[in-house]
VEXDREN-2710 file (C-alpha; in Angstrom, 1 decimal):
% VEXDREN-2710
k/r/px/py/pz
1/MET/12.5/-0.2/14.8
2/LYS/15.8/-2.7/14.0
3/ILE/15.9/-5.7/12.0
4/THR/18.1/-8.0/11.0
5/ALA/18.7/-10.6/8.0
6/ASP/19.8/-14.2/8.2
7/ARG/21.9/-14.6/5.3
8/SER/22.2/-18.0/5.3
9/ARG/18.4/-18.0/4.8
10/CYS/18.5/-15.5/1.7
11/GLU/18.0/-16.5/-1.6
12/GLY/18.5/-12.9/-3.2
13/HIS/15.2/-12.7/-4.5
14/GLY/15.6/-9.1/-4.2
15/MET/11.8/-8.1/-3.1
16/CYS/13.0/-5.8/-0.2
17/GLU/15.4/-4.3/-2.3
18/ALA/12.9/-3.5/-4.4
19/LEU/10.5/-2.0/-1.9
20/LEU/13.0/-0.1/0.0
21/PRO/16.5/0.4/-1.6
22/ASN/17.7/3.0/1.0
23/ILE/17.0/-0.4/3.8
24/PHE/18.1/-3.4/1.7
25/GLN/20.8/-4.1/-0.9
26/VAL/21.4/-7.6/-2.3
27/ASP/25.1/-7.9/-3.2
28/ASP/26.7/-9.6/-6.0
29/SER/26.6/-12.9/-3.8
30/GLY/23.2/-12.8/-3.7
31/LYS/22.6/-12.4/-0.1
32/VAL/21.1/-9.2/1.1
33/HIS/22.6/-6.1/3.6
34/ILE/20.6/-4.1/6.2
35/LEU/22.1/-0.5/5.6
36/VAL/20.6/1.1/8.5
37/THR/21.3/0.2/12.2
38/GLU/18.0/1.9/12.9
39/VAL/14.6/2.2/10.7
40/PRO/13.1/5.4/10.0
41/ALA/9.7/5.7/11.2
42/PRO/8.0/6.6/7.8
43/ASP/9.6/3.4/6.1
44/GLN/8.7/0.8/9.0
45/PRO/5.2/-0.3/7.4
46/ASP/7.3/-0.9/4.1
47/VAL/10.0/-2.5/6.1
48/GLU/7.1/-4.9/7.7
49/LEU/5.5/-5.9/4.4
50/ALA/9.3/-6.3/3.5
51/ILE/9.6/-8.8/6.4
52/GLU/6.0/-10.7/6.1
53/THR/6.6/-11.3/2.0
54/CYS/10.3/-12.2/2.3
55/PRO/9.9/-15.7/0.5
56/VAL/12.5/-17.3/2.8
57/GLN/12.1/-15.4/5.9
58/ALA/15.2/-14.1/6.1
59/LEU/14.0/-10.9/7.8
60/HIS/13.1/-10.5/11.2
61/HIS/12.6/-7.8/13.4
62/LEU/15.2/-7.5/16.7
63/PRO/13.7/-7.4/20.1
64/ASP/13.7/-4.0/21.6
END
């Protein structure tokens, strides 16, 4: 699974980072960075949750 973040939408709530700090990091400017190019299989359910619960819908799946 590959994901992307629309940093222009990100408001730095940090919910994704709190859930998966090995996948997401919110920088000092309050914008999310994705730390991996491919989400490991064990983390995929939690990444799905992060995408669904992002309050500003800044996280998305990339097409296969």
